[in-house]
C-alpha positions as CSV (number, residue, x, y, z in Angstrom):
1,M,113.8,146.4,124.1
2,L,111.6,144.2,122.0
3,S,110.4,147.1,119.8
4,T,114.0,148.4,119.1
5,F,114.7,145.9,116.3
6,A,113.0,144.1,113.4
7,G,113.7,141.1,111.2
8,I,113.4,141.4,107.4
9,D,113.0,138.7,104.7
10,Y,114.4,140.6,101.8
11,G,113.2,139.9,98.3
12,S,113.6,141.3,94.8
13,K,112.7,144.9,94.4
14,T,109.0,144.7,93.2
15,S,108.2,141.1,93.9
16,G,106.1,141.8,97.0
17,N,108.1,139.2,98.8
18,T,109.8,141.5,101.3
19,V,108.4,141.2,104.8
20,V,109.2,143.1,108.0
21,C,108.6,141.3,111.3
22,H,108.4,143.6,114.4
23,H,107.4,143.3,118.0
24,D,105.5,146.4,119.1
25,G,106.0,145.7,122.8
26,R,102.9,143.6,123.0
27,V,102.7,141.3,120.0
28,I,104.6,140.5,116.8
29,H,103.2,141.8,113.5
30,F,104.1,141.3,109.8
31,Y,104.3,144.1,107.3
32,E,104.5,143.3,103.5
33,A,105.9,145.4,100.6
34,D,103.0,144.3,98.3
35,K,104.9,144.7,95.0
36,K,106.0,148.3,95.9
37,D,109.6,149.3,95.8
38,A,110.9,147.1,98.7
39,D,113.7,149.4,99.7
40,L,111.4,152.5,99.9
41,F,108.9,150.4,101.8
42,I,111.5,149.5,104.4
43,I,112.6,153.1,104.8
44,D,109.0,154.4,105.0
45,W,108.2,151.7,107.6
46,I,111.2,152.5,109.7
47,T,110.3,156.2,109.5
48,K,106.7,155.5,110.8
49,C,108.1,153.2,113.4
50,Q,110.6,155.7,114.8
51,S,107.8,158.4,115.0
52,A,105.6,156.1,117.1
53,Q,104.8,157.5,120.5
54,N,105.4,155.7,123.8
55,R,107.9,153.1,122.8
56,P,111.7,153.1,122.3
57,A,113.1,154.0,118.8
58,L,114.1,151.3,116.4
59,T,117.9,151.0,116.3
60,T,118.6,147.8,114.4
61,I,117.3,145.7,111.5
62,F,118.3,142.1,111.0
63,L,118.3,141.5,107.2
64,D,118.3,138.2,105.3
65,A,120.7,139.4,102.6
66,P,124.4,139.6,102.0
67,L,125.8,142.9,103.3
68,S,129.3,142.6,101.9
69,L,131.4,141.1,99.1
70,P,134.2,138.6,99.4
71,A,137.2,140.4,101.0
72,V,139.4,139.5,98.0
73,Y,137.8,142.5,96.2
74,Q,139.1,144.8,98.9
75,S,142.6,143.3,98.5
76,I,142.7,142.3,102.1
77,A,145.6,139.9,102.8
78,G,144.7,136.3,103.5
79,F,141.6,136.1,101.3
80,S,141.5,134.4,97.9
81,N,137.9,133.3,97.3
82,Y,136.2,135.4,94.6
83,H,132.8,133.8,95.0
84,Y,132.1,133.2,98.7
85,R,132.9,134.8,102.0
86,Q,134.0,132.7,104.9
87,C,130.5,133.0,106.5
88,D,128.9,131.7,103.3
89,V,131.2,128.7,103.2
90,A,130.6,127.9,106.9
91,L,126.8,128.0,106.5
92,K,126.6,126.8,102.9
93,A,124.9,130.1,101.9
94,M,124.5,131.4,98.4
95,S,127.3,133.5,97.0
96,P,126.8,137.3,97.3
97,M,128.1,137.5,93.7
98,F,125.4,135.1,92.4
99,L,122.8,137.2,94.2
100,G,124.2,140.3,92.4
101,G,121.6,143.0,92.4
102,L,120.0,141.9,95.7
103,T,123.4,142.2,97.4
104,A,124.1,145.6,95.9
105,R,120.7,146.8,97.1
106,A,121.2,145.4,100.6
107,M,124.6,147.1,100.9
108,E,123.2,150.4,99.7
109,L,120.2,150.1,102.0
110,K,122.5,149.4,105.0
111,Q,124.6,152.6,104.3
112,R,121.5,154.7,103.8
113,L,119.9,153.6,107.0
114,Q,123.1,154.2,109.0
115,E,123.7,157.6,107.5
116,K,120.2,159.0,107.3
117,M,118.3,157.3,110.1
118,N,121.0,156.1,112.5
119,V,119.7,152.5,112.2
120,E,122.2,149.6,112.1
121,T,121.8,146.7,109.7
122,R,123.1,143.2,110.6
123,E,123.1,140.2,108.3
124,V,121.2,137.0,109.3
125,Y,120.4,133.7,107.5
126,P,117.0,132.3,108.6
127,K,117.8,128.8,107.1
128,A,120.8,128.5,109.4
129,L,118.7,129.5,112.4
130,A,116.0,127.0,111.5
131,Q,118.6,124.3,111.3
132,T,119.8,125.3,114.8
133,L,116.4,125.6,116.5
134,L,114.0,123.5,114.4
135,S,116.2,120.6,113.4
136,D,114.7,118.8,110.4
137,H,111.3,120.3,110.6
138,Y,112.0,123.4,108.4
139,H,111.8,123.4,104.6
140,K,111.1,125.9,101.9
141,K,107.5,124.9,101.2
142,L,105.9,125.0,104.6
143,T,102.1,124.7,104.9
144,T,100.2,127.1,107.3
145,N,99.8,124.2,109.7
146,E,103.5,123.4,109.7
147,M,104.3,127.1,110.3
148,E,101.9,127.2,113.3
149,S,103.5,124.1,114.7
150,L,107.0,125.6,114.2
151,C,105.9,128.8,115.9
152,G,104.9,126.7,118.9
153,M,108.4,125.2,119.0
154,L,110.0,128.6,118.8
155,S,107.8,130.0,121.6
156,K,109.1,127.4,123.9
157,V,112.6,128.8,123.4
158,I,111.5,132.4,123.3
159,P,108.7,133.2,125.8
160,E,108.3,136.7,124.3
161,L,107.3,135.3,120.9
162,C,103.7,136.3,121.0
163,L,102.1,136.7,117.5
164,A,99.1,138.8,116.5
165,K,98.6,136.3,113.7
166,Y,100.4,133.2,112.6
167,P,102.6,133.5,109.5
168,K,100.6,132.8,106.3
169,T,103.5,132.7,103.8
170,Q,107.0,131.3,103.7
171,H,108.3,134.9,103.5
172,Q,106.5,135.9,106.7
173,F,107.9,132.8,108.5
174,D,111.4,133.6,107.3
175,A,111.0,137.2,108.5
176,L,110.0,135.8,111.9
177,L,113.2,133.7,111.8
178,A,115.2,136.9,111.0
179,W,113.5,138.5,114.1
180,V,114.4,135.5,116.3
181,S,118.0,135.9,115.1
182,G,117.8,139.5,116.2
183,Y,116.3,138.5,119.5
184,R,119.2,136.1,120.1
185,F,121.7,138.8,119.2
186,M,120.1,141.4,121.5
187,N,120.2,138.8,124.3
188,Q,123.7,137.6,123.6
189,Q,122.5,134.1,122.7
190,H,123.6,134.2,119.1
191,F,126.4,132.5,117.1
192,V,128.7,134.5,114.7
193,F,130.0,133.1,111.5
194,G,132.7,134.6,109.3
195,D,135.5,137.1,109.6
196,I,134.8,140.6,110.8
197,Q,137.1,142.1,108.1
198,E,135.0,140.5,105.4
199,G,131.5,140.2,106.8
200,I,129.7,138.1,109.4
201,I,126.3,136.4,109.7
202,I,124.4,136.4,112.9
203,V,122.5,133.1,113.8
């Protein structure tokens, strides 16, 4: 089951900041877009992953990006916020409208993966998970030593968290947090924020 999902820290299209975190059944690896088209990189990586022998197919990715717009744009009764979804308000996350192009790309990627590759995409928010599991130890400018220490804290909660190499960048660490969110979801240990009609975030 560990190899059936991946966590992704999703960056701007050619920044090189997009990172996939995946457990191959033995250890966790990080895969970086390296300033290529991030969306094509994800699709190519999933294609290779699904063609790998001797392990279950990838079925789900847990993506650190908004996968929907506020429900007011769909004229759903009971929603009036043009900037934030209920899940954004609950977790103090950025507005999908402010993120603009990244939100549009994520929504398009979700549809493409579902229709073409039968892979489901679920929205996660690594910062919220860090606040849940790592208390006040997480921040956005972690040193490599801090990341190693936090990985130790996470491994006490998740015994299967076995890394080929420790994260070397913030983006790798956030991809790991996205993976941990996925692990919690797959093992029914997760929290859900938001309204299913509008969009939910898995923590």
